[in-house]
Every structure is written in structure tokens, then in C-alpha cells.
VEXDOKOL-816772 format. One line per 8 residues: number of its first residue (from 1); for each residue x, y, z negated of N, C-alpha, C. Coordinates in steps of 0.2 Angstrom, whole numbers, plus 5000, padded with zeros to 4 digits. Example, Ala and Ser with C-alpha at 12.3 -4.5 7.8 and 13.67 -1.06 7.14 Angstrom:
1) 5066/4972/4961/5062/4978/4961/5066/4984/4961 | 5064/4989/4965/5068/4995/4964/5064/5000/4961
This chain:
1) 4029/5418/4425/4029/5425/4425/4022/5427/4426 | 4020/5432/4422/4013/5435/4422/4012/5439/4429 | 4006/5439/4431/4004/5442/4437/4000/5448/4436 | 4000/5453/4440/3996/5459/4438/3989/5458/4441 | 3984/5456/4438/3977/5456/4440/3972/5458/4434 | 3966/5459/4435/3961/5461/4430/3961/5456/4424 | 3963/5450/4425/3962/5445/4420/3968/5446/4414 | 3974/5447/4417/3979/5448/4412/3981/5455/4410
9) 3980/5460/4414/3982/5466/4413/3977/5471/4410 | 3971/5469/4409/3966/5473/4405/3968/5475/4398 | 3966/5481/4397/3968/5484/4390/3964/5490/4388 | 3962/5490/4382/3958/5496/4380/3961/5503/4382 | 3958/5508/4384/3961/5514/4385/3963/5517/4378 | 3969/5520/4379/3972/5523/4373/3969/5530/4372 | 3969/5533/4366/3967/5540/4366/3971/5545/4370 | 3978/5543/4370/3982/5548/4374/3980/5547/4382
17) 3978/5541/4384/3976/5541/4391/3970/5545/4392 | 3965/5544/4388/3959/5548/4388/3960/5555/4389 | 3964/5558/4385/3966/5565/4385/3969/5567/4392 | 3973/5563/4394/3977/5564/4400/3972/5564/4406 | 3967/5559/4406/3962/5559/4411/3958/5564/4411 | 3956/5567/4405/3951/5573/4405/3954/5579/4408 | 3961/5579/4407/3965/5585/4410/3966/5584/4418 | 3966/5578/4420/3967/5577/4427/3974/5579/4429
25) 3979/5578/4425/3986/5580/4427/3990/5573/4426 | 3993/5572/4432/3996/5565/4433/4003/5566/4435 | 4006/5571/4433/4013/5572/4435/4018/5573/4429 | 4016/5571/4423/4020/5571/4418/4023/5564/4416 | 4030/5565/4414/4033/5558/4412/4033/5557/4405 | 4029/5553/4403/4029/5552/4395/4034/5546/4393 | 4035/5541/4397/4039/5536/4395/4045/5536/4399 | 4051/5537/4396/4057/5537/4399/4063/5533/4396
33) 4062/5526/4398/4067/5521/4395/4074/5521/4398 | 4078/5518/4395/4085/5517/4398/4089/5512/4394 | 4094/5509/4397/4098/5504/4393/4102/5508/4388 | 4104/5505/4382/4108/5508/4377/4115/5505/4376 | 4117/5501/4381/4124/5499/4381/4126/5498/4388 | 4133/5499/4389/4136/5497/4396/4140/5490/4395 | 4139/5487/4389/4143/5481/4388/4140/5475/4392 | 4144/5472/4396/4141/5465/4399/4142/5460/4394
41) 4137/5456/4393/4138/5450/4388/4142/5445/4391 | 4147/5443/4387/4152/5438/4390/4150/5431/4389 | 4152/5427/4394/4151/5420/4394/4157/5417/4389 | 4156/5417/4383/4161/5414/4378/4163/5407/4379 | 4158/5403/4381/4159/5396/4381/4163/5395/4387 | 4162/5398/4393/4166/5397/4399/4173/5399/4398 | 4174/5405/4395/4180/5407/4394/4184/5403/4389 | 4181/5400/4384/4185/5396/4379/4187/5389/4382
49) 4182/5386/4386/4184/5380/4389/4189/5381/4395 | 4189/5386/4398/4194/5387/4403/4201/5388/4400 | 4201/5391/4394/4208/5392/4391/4210/5385/4388 | 4205/5381/4386/4208/5375/4383/4209/5369/4388 | 4205/5369/4393/4206/5364/4398/4209/5366/4404 | 4211/5373/4405/4214/5375/4411/4211/5374/4417 | 4204/5374/4417/4200/5373/4423/4195/5378/4423 | 4193/5380/4430/4188/5385/4431/4181/5382/4430
57) 4177/5386/4426/4170/5384/4425/4166/5388/4430 | 4162/5384/4434/4158/5387/4439/4151/5388/4436 | 4149/5394/4437/4142/5396/4435/4138/5397/4441 | 4131/5396/4441/4127/5396/4447/4127/5403/4450 | 4126/5404/4456/4126/5410/4460/4118/5411/4461 | 4115/5416/4459/4108/5417/4460/4107/5424/4464 | 4101/5425/4467/4100/5432/4470/4099/5437/4465 | 4100/5443/4467/4100/5449/4462/4093/5451/4462
65) 4088/5447/4459/4081/5449/4458/4078/5445/4453 | 4071/5446/4452/4068/5443/4446/4068/5435/4447 | 4068/5433/4453/4069/5426/4454/4076/5423/4452 | 4081/5427/4453/4087/5425/4450/4087/5425/4443 | 4084/5430/4439/4083/5430/4432/4080/5423/4430 | 4075/5421/4433/4071/5415/4431/4075/5409/4432 | 4079/5409/4437/4084/5403/4439/4089/5403/4433 | 4092/5408/4431/4097/5408/4426/4094/5406/4419
73) 4088/5408/4418/4084/5406/4412/4083/5399/4412 | 4081/5396/4417/4080/5389/4418/4086/5385/4417 | 4092/5387/4418/4098/5384/4417/4101/5385/4410 | 4097/5390/4406/4100/5391/4400/4105/5397/4399 | 4106/5400/4405/4111/5405/4405/4108/5412/4403 | 4106/5413/4397/4102/5419/4395/4107/5425/4395 | 4113/5424/4393/4117/5430/4393/4118/5433/4400 | 4119/5429/4405/4119/5431/4412/4113/5434/4414
81) 4107/5431/4412/4101/5434/4414/4100/5441/4411 | 4102/5442/4405/4102/5449/4402/4106/5454/4406 | 4112/5452/4408/4116/5456/4412/4113/5458/4419 | 4109/5453/4422/4106/5454/4428/4100/5459/4427 | 4097/5459/4421/4091/5464/4420/4094/5471/4420 | 4100/5471/4417/4104/5478/4417/4105/5480/4424 | 4107/5476/4428/4108/5478/4435/4102/5480/4439 | 4096/5477/4437/4090/5478/4441/4087/5485/4438
89) 4088/5486/4431/4085/5492/4429/4089/5498/4431 | 4096/5497/4432/4100/5503/4434/4098/5505/4441 | 4096/5500/4445/4094/5501/4452/4088/5506/4452 | 4083/5505/4447/4077/5509/4447/4078/5515/4442 | 4084/5517/4441/4086/5523/4437/4084/5523/4430 | 4084/5517/4427/4083/5516/4420/4089/5512/4417 | 4095/5514/4419/4101/5511/4417/4103/5515/4411 | 4110/5514/4409/4113/5517/4404/4113/5524/4404
97) 4111/5528/4399/4111/5535/4399/4105/5538/4402 | 4100/5534/4404/4094/5537/4407/4088/5537/4402 | 4089/5535/4396/4084/5536/4391/4083/5543/4390 | 4076/5545/4391/4075/5552/4390/4075/5556/4396 | 4077/5553/4402/4077/5556/4409/4071/5553/4413 | 4068/5557/4417/4062/5555/4421/4064/5550/4426 | 4060/5545/4426/4060/5539/4431/4053/5536/4432 | 4052/5533/4437/4046/5530/4439/4045/5523/4435
105) 4039/5523/4431/4038/5517/4428/4033/5513/4433 | 4034/5507/4434/4031/5503/4439/4029/5496/4436 | 4025/5492/4440/4024/5485/4438/4031/5481/4438 | 4035/5483/4443/4041/5479/4443/4046/5481/4437 | 4046/5487/4436/4051/5489/4430/4048/5487/4423 | 4042/5486/4422/4039/5484/4416/4040/5476/4416 | 4040/5473/4421/4042/5465/4421/4049/5464/4420 | 4053/5468/4422/4061/5468/4421/4062/5469/4413
113) 4059/5474/4411/4060/5476/4404/4057/5470/4399 | 4051/5468/4401/4048/5463/4397/4052/5456/4397 | 4055/5455/4402/4060/5449/4403/4066/5450/4398 | 4069/5456/4399/4075/5458/4395/4073/5458/4388 | 4068/5460/4385/4066/5460/4378/4066/5453/4376 | 4062/5449/4380/4062/5442/4377/4069/5439/4377 | 4073/5440/4381/4080/5437/4381/4084/5440/4375 | 4083/5447/4374/4087/5449/4368/4084/5446/4362
121) 4078/5445/4361/4075/5442/4355/4078/5435/4355 | 4078/5431/4360/4080/5424/4360/4088/5424/4358 | 4092/5429/4360/4099/5429/4359/4100/5432/4352 | 4095/5434/4348/4095/5437/4342/4099/5444/4342 | 4099/5448/4347/4102/5454/4348/4097/5459/4346 | 4095/5459/4339/4090/5463/4337/4091/5471/4337 | 4097/5473/4335/4098/5480/4335/4097/5483/4342 | 4100/5480/4347/4100/5482/4354/4092/5482/4356
129) 4089/5477/4354/4082/5476/4356/4078/5482/4353 | 4078/5483/4347/4074/5489/4344/4076/5496/4347 | 4083/5497/4348/4085/5503/4351/4082/5504/4358 | 4082/5499/4362/4079/5500/4369/4071/5500/4369 | 4068/5498/4364/4061/5498/4363/4059/5505/4361 | 4063/5509/4358/4061/5516/4355/4057/5520/4360 | 4060/5521/4367/4057/5525/4371/4050/5523/4373 | 4048/5517/4372/4041/5515/4373/4036/5516/4368
137) 4038/5519/4363/4034/5521/4357/4029/5516/4355 | 4023/5517/4355/4018/5512/4353/4014/5509/4359 | 4017/5509/4365/4014/5506/4371/4008/5509/4373 | 4006/5516/4371/4000/5519/4372/4000/5525/4377 | 4006/5526/4380/4007/5532/4384/4003/5532/4390 | 4000/5538/4393/3996/5537/4399/3999/5534/4405 | 4006/5535/4405/4009/5532/4411/4011/5525/4411 | 4008/5522/4406/4008/5514/4405/4002/5511/4408
145) 3997/5515/4410/3991/5513/4413/3990/5514/4420 | 3987/5509/4423/3985/5510/4430/3981/5516/4432 | 3977/5518/4427/3972/5524/4429/3976/5530/4429 | 3982/5531/4427/3986/5537/4427/3989/5538/4434 | 3988/5533/4439/3991/5533/4445/3985/5532/4450 | 3980/5537/4451/3975/5536/4455/3976/5536/4462 | 3982/5539/4465/3983/5539/4472/3986/5532/4473 | 3989/5528/4469/3992/5522/4470/3987/5516/4469
153) 3983/5517/4464/3979/5511/4462/3971/5513/4462 | 3969/5517/4467/3962/5520/4467/3957/5514/4467 | 3959/5508/4471/3955/5503/4471/3958/5497/4468 | 3963/5498/4464/3967/5492/4461/3964/5491/4454 | 3968/5487/4450/3966/5485/4443/3966/5491/4439 | 3963/5490/4433/3963/5495/4428/3965/5491/4422 | 3969/5495/4418/3972/5492/4412/3979/5494/4411 | 3983/5490/4408/3990/5492/4406/3995/5489/4411
161) 4000/5493/4412/4006/5490/4416/4010/5486/4412 | 4009/5486/4405/4014/5483/4400/4011/5475/4400 | 4016/5471/4401/4014/5464/4400/4013/5462/4393 | 4008/5457/4392/4007/5455/4385/4013/5452/4382 | 4017/5449/4385/4023/5446/4382/4027/5452/4379 | 4027/5457/4382/4031/5463/4380/4028/5466/4373 | 4021/5466/4373/4017/5468/4367/4019/5464/4361 | 4020/5457/4362/4021/5453/4357/4028/5454/4354
169) 4033/5455/4359/4040/5457/4357/4040/5463/4353 | 4036/5468/4356/4036/5475/4353/4034/5475/4346 | 4029/5471/4344/4027/5470/4337/4031/5466/4333 | 4034/5461/4335/4038/5456/4331/4045/5459/4330 | 4047/5463/4334/4054/5466/4334/4055/5470/4327 | 4050/5473/4325/4051/5477/4319/4053/5472/4313 | 4052/5466/4313/4054/5461/4308/4061/5462/4306 | 4065/5464/4312/4072/5464/4311/4075/5471/4311
177) 4071/5475/4307/4073/5482/4305/4074/5483/4298 | 4075/5489/4296/4075/5490/4288/4068/5491/4285 | 4063/5491/4289/4056/5491/4287/4052/5485/4290 | 4054/5479/4289/4051/5473/4292/4043/5473/4291 | 4040/5476/4286/4033/5476/4285/4029/5480/4290 | 4033/5484/4293/4030/5488/4299/4027/5484/4304 | 4030/5478/4305/4028/5473/4310/4021/5471/4309 | 4019/5471/4303/4012/5469/4302/4007/5474/4304
185) 4009/5481/4304/4005/5486/4306/4003/5485/4314 | 4009/5484/4317/4008/5483/4325/4004/5477/4326 | 4005/5472/4323/4001/5466/4324/3994/5467/4323 | 3992/5471/4317/3985/5473/4316/3982/5476/4322 | 3986/5481/4325/3983/5485/4331/3983/5480/4337 | 3987/5476/4338/3987/5471/4343/3981/5467/4343 | 3980/5464/4337/3975/5459/4336/3968/5463/4337 | 3967/5469/4335/3961/5473/4336/3960/5474/4343
193) 3965/5476/4347/3964/5477/4354/3962/5470/4358 | 3965/5465/4356/3963/5458/4359/3956/5456/4357 | 3954/5457/4351/3947/5456/4349/3942/5460/4353 | 3944/5467/4354/3940/5471/4358/3938/5469/4365 | 3944/5466/4368/3943/5463/4375/3938/5457/4374 | 3939/5453/4370/3935/5447/4369/3928/5449/4367 | 3927/5454/4363/3920/5456/4362/3916/5458/4368 | 3920/5460/4373/3917/5463/4379/3917/5458/4385
201) 3919/5452/4383/3920/5447/4389/3914/5442/4390 | 3908/5444/4388/3902/5439/4388/3901/5438/4396 | 3902/5443/4400/3900/5442/4407/3906/5439/4411 | 3912/5438/4408/3918/5437/4412/3918/5429/4413 | 3923/5427/4417/3924/5420/4418/3927/5416/4412 | 3926/5409/4413/3929/5405/4408/3937/5406/4408 | 3940/5407/4414/3947/5408/4414/3949/5414/4411 | 3945/5419/4411/3947/5426/4408/3947/5424/4400
209) 3941/5421/4398/3940/5420/4391/3946/5416/4388 | 3948/5411/4392/3953/5406/4389/3960/5410/4389 | 3961/5414/4393/3968/5418/4393/3968/5422/4387 | 3962/5426/4385/3963/5430/4380/3962/5426/4373 | 3958/5421/4373/3958/5417/4367/3965/5414/4365 | 3969/5412/4370/3976/5410/4369/3980/5416/4367 | 3979/5421/4369/3983/5427/4367/3981/5429/4360 | 3975/5429/4358/3973/5430/4351/3976/5425/4346
217) 3977/5419/4348/3980/5414/4344/3987/5415/4344 | 3991/5418/4349/3998/5419/4349/3999/5425/4344 | 3994/5430/4344/3995/5436/4339/3994/5433/4332 | 3989/5429/4331/3988/5426/4324/3994/5422/4322 | 3997/5418/4326/4002/5414/4324/4008/5419/4322 | 4009/5424/4326/4014/5429/4325/4013/5432/4318 | 4007/5433/4316/4006/5436/4309/4008/5431/4304 | 4006/5425/4305/4008/5420/4300/4016/5419/4300
225) 4019/5419/4305/4026/5418/4306/4029/5424/4302 | 4027/5430/4303/4030/5436/4300/4029/5436/4293 | 4023/5434/4290/4022/5433/4283/4027/5428/4280 | 4028/5423/4283/4033/5418/4281/4040/5421/4281 | 4042/5425/4286/4048/5428/4286/4049/5433/4280 | 4043/5436/4278/4043/5441/4273/4042/5437/4266 | 4043/5431/4266/4043/5427/4260/4036/5427/4257 | 4031/5428/4261/4024/5427/4258/4022/5420/4260
233) 4025/5415/4257/4024/5409/4259/4017/5406/4259 | 4013/5407/4253/4007/5405/4252/4002/5408/4257 | 4002/5415/4258/3998/5418/4263/3999/5415/4270 | 4005/5414/4272/4007/5412/4278/4004/5405/4280 | 4005/5401/4275/4002/5394/4276/3995/5394/4276 | 3991/5398/4272/3984/5399/4272/3982/5400/4279 | 3985/5405/4282/3983/5408/4289/3984/5402/4294 | 3990/5399/4294/3992/5393/4298/3986/5388/4298
241) 3984/5386/4291/3979/5381/4290/3973/5383/4293 | 3971/5389/4292/3965/5392/4295/3965/5391/4303 | 3970/5393/4306/3971/5393/4313/3970/5385/4315 | 3973/5381/4311/3973/5374/4313/3965/5371/4313 | 3961/5374/4310/3954/5372/4309/3949/5376/4314 | 3952/5381/4318/3948/5385/4322/3945/5381/4328 | 3939/5383/4330/3936/5380/4336/3939/5382/4342 | 3939/5378/4347/3942/5379/4353/3949/5377/4354
249) 3952/5375/4349/3959/5372/4350/3959/5365/4353 | 3964/5364/4357/3965/5358/4360/3968/5353/4355 | 3968/5347/4356/3971/5342/4351/3978/5343/4350 | 3982/5345/4356/3989/5347/4355/3990/5353/4351 | 3986/5358/4352/3987/5364/4348/3986/5363/4341 | 3981/5359/4339/3979/5358/4332/3985/5354/4329 | 3987/5349/4332/3993/5344/4329/3999/5348/4328 | 4000/5353/4333/4006/5357/4333/4006/5362/4327
257) 4000/5364/4325/4000/5369/4319/4001/5364/4313 | 3998/5358/4313/3999/5354/4307/4006/5352/4306 | 4010/5351/4311/4017/5349/4311/4021/5356/4309 | 4019/5361/4311/4022/5368/4308/4021/5368/4301 | 4015/5367/4298/4014/5367/4291/4018/5362/4287 | 4019/5357/4290/4023/5351/4287/4030/5354/4287 | 4033/5357/4292/4040/5359/4292/4041/5365/4287 | 4036/5369/4287/4036/5375/4282/4036/5372/4275
265) 4032/5367/4273/4032/5364/4267/4039/5361/4265 | 4042/5358/4270/4049/5355/4269/4054/5361/4267 | 4053/5366/4271/4058/5372/4270/4058/5375/4263 | 4052/5376/4261/4051/5379/4254/4051/5374/4248 | 4051/5368/4250/4051/5363/4244/4045/5361/4241 | 4039/5362/4245/4033/5361/4243/4030/5354/4244 | 4031/5350/4239/4030/5343/4239/4022/5342/4240 | 4018/5345/4237/4011/5344/4237/4008/5345/4244
273) 4010/5351/4247/4008/5352/4254/4011/5348/4259 | 4017/5346/4258/4020/5341/4262/4016/5335/4263 | 4014/5332/4257/4010/5326/4257/4003/5327/4260 | 4000/5333/4259/3994/5335/4261/3994/5335/4269 | 3998/5338/4272/3999/5339/4279/4001/5333/4282 | 4005/5329/4279/4008/5323/4282/4002/5318/4282 | 3997/5318/4277/3992/5313/4278/3987/5315/4283 | 3987/5322/4285/3982/5324/4290/3984/5323/4297
281) 3990/5321/4298/3993/5320/4304/3992/5312/4306 | 3988/5311/4311/3986/5304/4312/3992/5301/4316 | 3992/5294/4315/3998/5290/4319/3996/5290/4326 | 4002/5291/4330/4001/5290/4337/4008/5289/4340 | 4008/5288/4346/4015/5287/4350/4018/5293/4352 | 4018/5298/4348/4020/5305/4350/4027/5306/4346 | 4032/5308/4350/4039/5309/4347/4038/5314/4341 | 4035/5319/4342/4035/5324/4337/4032/5322/4330
289) 4026/5318/4331/4023/5315/4325/4028/5310/4321 | 4032/5306/4325/4036/5301/4322/4042/5305/4319 | 4045/5310/4322/4050/5314/4319/4048/5317/4312 | 4042/5320/4313/4040/5324/4307/4037/5319/4301 | 4035/5313/4303/4034/5308/4298/4040/5307/4294 | 4046/5307/4297/4052/5306/4294/4054/5311/4289 | 4051/5317/4290/4053/5323/4286/4051/5321/4279 | 4046/5318/4278/4044/5316/4271/4049/5312/4268
297) 4051/5307/4271/4057/5302/4269/4063/5306/4267 | 4065/5311/4272/4071/5315/4271/4070/5319/4265 | 4064/5322/4264/4063/5327/4258/4064/5323/4252 | 4062/5317/4251/4063/5313/4245/4070/5310/4245 | 4074/5311/4250/4081/5308/4250/4081/5301/4252 | 4076/5298/4255/4075/5291/4257/4078/5291/4264 | 4084/5291/4266/4087/5291/4272/4086/5285/4276 | 4087/5279/4272/4086/5273/4275/4079/5272/4278
305) 4074/5274/4274/4067/5273/4277/4066/5278/4283 | 4069/5284/4283/4069/5288/4289/4072/5285/4295 | 4078/5282/4294/4082/5279/4299/4078/5273/4302 | 4075/5269/4298/4072/5263/4300/4065/5265/4304 | 4062/5270/4302/4056/5273/4305/4058/5275/4312 | 4063/5279/4313/4066/5281/4320/4068/5275/4324 | 4071/5271/4321/4074/5265/4325/4068/5261/4328 | 4063/5260/4324/4057/5256/4326/4054/5259/4333
313) 4055/5265/4334/4052/5268/4340/4057/5269/4345 | 4064/5267/4344/4069/5269/4349/4068/5266/4356 | 4066/5260/4356/4066/5257/4363/4060/5260/4367 | 4054/5261/4364/4049/5264/4368/4049/5272/4369 | 4052/5275/4364/4052/5282/4364/4059/5286/4364 | 4064/5282/4367/4070/5285/4367/4071/5292/4370 | 4074/5296/4366/4075/5303/4368/4081/5306/4364 | 4084/5311/4367/4089/5315/4363/4087/5317/4357
321) 4081/5320/4356/4079/5322/4349/4078/5317/4344 | 4076/5311/4346/4075/5306/4342/4082/5303/4340 | 4086/5302/4345/4093/5299/4343/4097/5304/4339 | 4096/5311/4340/4100/5316/4336/4097/5315/4329 | 4091/5314/4328/4089/5314/4321/4091/5307/4317 | 4092/5302/4321/4094/5296/4319/4102/5297/4317 | 4105/5301/4321/4112/5302/4319/4113/5306/4313 | 4108/5311/4311/4108/5314/4305/4107/5310/4299
329) 4102/5305/4300/4101/5300/4295/4107/5296/4293 | 4111/5294/4299/4117/5290/4298/4122/5294/4294 | 4123/5301/4295/4127/5305/4292/4126/5305/4284 | 4119/5306/4283/4117/5306/4276/4118/5300/4272 | 4118/5294/4276/4119/5288/4273/4127/5286/4273 | 4131/5291/4275/4138/5290/4274/4141/5286/4280 | 4137/5284/4285/4140/5281/4291/4142/5286/4297 | 4147/5289/4295/4150/5295/4299/4152/5292/4306
337) 4156/5287/4307/4158/5284/4313/4152/5282/4318 | 4147/5279/4315/4141/5277/4319/4137/5283/4321 | 4137/5288/4317/4133/5294/4319/4137/5298/4325 | 4144/5298/4324/4148/5301/4330/4147/5297/4336 | 4147/5290/4336/4146/5286/4342/4139/5287/4345 | 4134/5288/4341/4127/5289/4344/4127/5296/4347 | 4130/5301/4344/4129/5307/4347/4133/5308/4354 | 4139/5305/4354/4143/5305/4360/4140/5301/4366
345) 4135/5296/4364/4132/5292/4369/4125/5295/4372 | 4123/5300/4369/4117/5303/4371/4116/5305/4378 | 4111/5303/4382/4110/5304/4389/4108/5312/4390 | 4109/5314/4396/4106/5320/4398/4111/5326/4396 | 4109/5332/4398/4113/5338/4397/4114/5339/4389 | 4119/5342/4387/4120/5344/4380/4116/5350/4378 | 4113/5349/4372/4110/5355/4369/4113/5357/4362 | 4112/5363/4360/4115/5366/4354/4115/5361/4348
353) 4109/5359/4346/4109/5355/4340/4113/5349/4340 | 4113/5345/4346/4117/5339/4347/4124/5341/4346 | 4126/5346/4350/4133/5348/4350/4136/5350/4343 | 4132/5354/4339/4134/5356/4332/4135/5350/4328 | 4130/5345/4328/4130/5339/4324/4136/5335/4327 | 4138/5335/4333/4144/5331/4335/4150/5334/4332 | 4151/5341/4332/4156/5344/4329/4157/5342/4322 | 4151/5342/4318/4151/5341/4311/4154/5333/4310
361) 4151/5329/4314/4153/5322/4313/4160/5321/4315 | 4162/5324/4320/4169/5323/4322/4174/5326/4316 | 4172/5332/4313/4176/5335/4308/4176/5330/4302 | 4171/5327/4300/4171/5322/4295/4174/5316/4296 | 4175/5314/4302/4178/5307/4303/4185/5307/4305 | 4188/5312/4308/4194/5312/4311/4198/5319/4309 | 4204/5319/4310/4208/5325/4308/4209/5330/4314 | 4209/5326/4320/4211/5330/4326/4204/5332/4330
369) 4201/5337/4327/4194/5339/4329/4194/5341/4337 | 4199/5345/4338/4199/5348/4345/4200/5343/4350 | 4204/5338/4350/4205/5333/4355/4198/5329/4356 | 4195/5328/4350/4189/5324/4350/4183/5328/4354 | 4183/5334/4352/4178/5338/4355/4179/5339/4363 | 4185/5340/4365/4187/5341/4372/4185/5335/4376 | 4187/5329/4373/4185/5323/4377/4178/5323/4378 | 4173/5325/4373/4166/5324/4374/4164/5330/4379
377) 4167/5336/4378/4164/5342/4382/4166/5341/4389 | 4172/5338/4391/4175/5338/4397/4170/5334/4402 | 4167/5329/4399/4162/5325/4403/4156/5329/4406 | 4154/5334/4402/4148/5338/4404/4150/5346/4404 | 4156/5347/4406/4158/5354/4406/4154/5359/4409 | 4152/5358/4415/4148/5363/4419/4141/5364/4417 | 4139/5359/4412/4132/5359/4410/4131/5364/4404 | 4136/5366/4401/4135/5370/4395/4133/5377/4397
385) 4128/5379/4394/4125/5386/4396/4129/5391/4392 | 4128/5397/4394/4132/5403/4391/4129/5405/4384 | 4123/5401/4382/4120/5402/4376/4125/5400/4370 | 4129/5395/4372/4133/5391/4367/4138/5396/4364 | 4139/5396/4357/4144/5400/4354/4150/5395/4352 | 4156/5396/4355/4162/5391/4354/4164/5391/4346 | 4163/5397/4343/4164/5397/4336/4159/5393/4332 | 4153/5393/4333/4148/5389/4330/4150/5381/4331
393) 4152/5380/4337/4153/5373/4339/4160/5371/4337 | 4164/5375/4334/4170/5374/4331/4175/5372/4337 | 4174/5375/4343/4179/5375/4348/4185/5380/4347 | 4184/5385/4342/4189/5390/4341/4187/5392/4334 | 4192/5395/4331/4192/5397/4324/4188/5404/4324 | 4184/5406/4318/4181/5412/4318/4185/5417/4316
């Protein structure tokens, strides 16, 4: 969670703030947010499993505060976390029906909103996300800055109450509207502001500089991601490639960008770039590199070679991700039963990709899908988070 200090909360004064400060009037409410729904997000997985197994699914009990939200997120219960943000916002008079009504904007309320918006993005609830972002306008209102509250923060930090994570969501959320290109305009403004802070950071600490360099990278990656979403594939890949060659990146960041480019090439069927970025990735004992090396074989339909490559590293680098990819290769090779057995034997808590592949393998191999699924699910019943969709996992018909 971000903390409020000069390093992370610094932000250029907006024109609206400058005007308000010149008038020395600090009693106007500019930003009046509120929830746009009273609907509680249901735990569809728990409900479905209770109906099918006739057993009560126990979910974790957490405190009704931000710590509780973080505990729910850590357990993968994002729907419950969204519901808890609604309770917390209602307590500070920013609940349903309060949009457009005066309420106090504080560090705490902005932290709750930032967390809620990240959760809505993760759950792909884009309409609700953009509706609830509307009262925040362009995140430049005077009451979003510490300087607007001289009696509270006379000796405190200067800058914005808005967390940077919320600024990222605020920009990217427009991708999921009727005018997705508008996201690039917000990204432009966001990058300009971050660069302005960096330009004035010569006398600041290395810690400060590192924070804002990482934030600039996040904005630039968001631009490339948005362009790819808008089917500007060539421009997107050029930007990612440029970022991968930038100074100051760690080796992990650099290889992650190369792997991203390789996945993008696979997605759009670009054999030339696939080969290019594959050759740029050096061999190492890194799971990600091994898995992405297999992408080239899968791209060319050489599933035997992909499987053999994964199998070679199974003993030393055994992981659910590696085994899941081996099972996919087995499916493509026509060895459905072997794929099913491998997926059923995976260690650890279930995740969505593994569970979806298990359902597909079971559907291909047997006629009684429900019984086969229930046997596997019953073993780890309480570990399924509320993110899972029983329709997607074929536990119930759509």
C-alpha cells in the first residue's frame, strides 16, 4: 500500500489549484464522489459448490478496514474486497446516492477509492468503474491537493492526495468506453506530469528518483499496452522494444519486456518478430524463459518439441505453471487422459488457468463431466477464491 509522504505524493500544481490558492477560499467542495450501485457482488463459486456438494463453504473473516481488504486480496477474494470497499466508503458519506453531495475527501477515502478502482479493473467491471470515476473528473480539482487544507497540513506534505495507482487506472479505464482513444490523451498528460517531477529531481534522493523512474516506466508500458489494445500493433511493439533498451532497467525488467514482445508476436502471428525476440532471450534456469522458449515451438505446431523442452526442466524447476503448459501440449498431442491426470495431480492451491484446462480435458475425455469436476474440486473446496466463475469452469450451464 502506498504511504503518504513527499516522495510518493508529490504532484505538479494544477491550474485549478493555483486559482483557488490565489483566492484563499478553502471551503468549496469540488470533488463529490459516491458509489453507483447498491448491489453486493455475489460469491458465485461458493454458492454453486454449496448447491452441488451440499456443504457450507467457509470464507475468511476479516476486520472491516483497509487491512481486511488487503487480507481478502491476498486470498484472492476480490469480490468480497469490493464489497468491503463499499462499506468503508459508505461510512465516510461517499456511499450510494452520495455522488454530487458534499463529503470530506481525505487520505483515507482516496486510498479506499484507489483500491476499489483497481479491484473493479481486475474483475473487468468496466462500466461501473468508469461511472464511479466520473466525479473525479481529471484528478486536478483543488480539494485533491494537500495545499487546499492549510489548517490540516500546514507543516505536512505538499502534492496530491490521489494515489499514483489511481492515476494509472483513471487513464487506462477509458480504453473500455465508447471512445478508447481518449485513454491516450490522459496517458499523455500523466507522462508529462511524471517527467516534470523527474526534471526537478536533481537535488532529491536516489530513493525518490527510483520511485519516479519506475512510475514513468509504468506509464510508458501502459501507453504501449493501450496501443496494442487499439490494434496499433507495430507502434506498440516499437514502444515496448524501445523501453527494453532504456538505461536504468534491471535485468529482470529488461527480460520481462522481451518476453512481453515475444508473447505479442505470437498473439498477432508475427513469425519474424517471434524469431527475433526469441533469439534475444538468453538461456537461463528461469521458468519464464523456458515457457516462452516453448512458444516458438507451439507457434509452429511442434508440440512434441515443446513438451520435451518442458519435461527436460521438470525435475529442477517443477511448478504449477510449467506442468500446466505440459498438460496443454499433451492435449494438442491428443493425449487427453495423460493431460487430465497431470492437471489433477498438480500441487498447491487451484488457479483459474489450471481449473479451466482441467474442465476442458475432462470434457474431452469423459461424458460425466460434473462428477469428475466435483471429485477434483472437493479436495480443495475452501481454497477456491470468489474470483472463479462457475460458468467458465463448466460447473453450471450458462
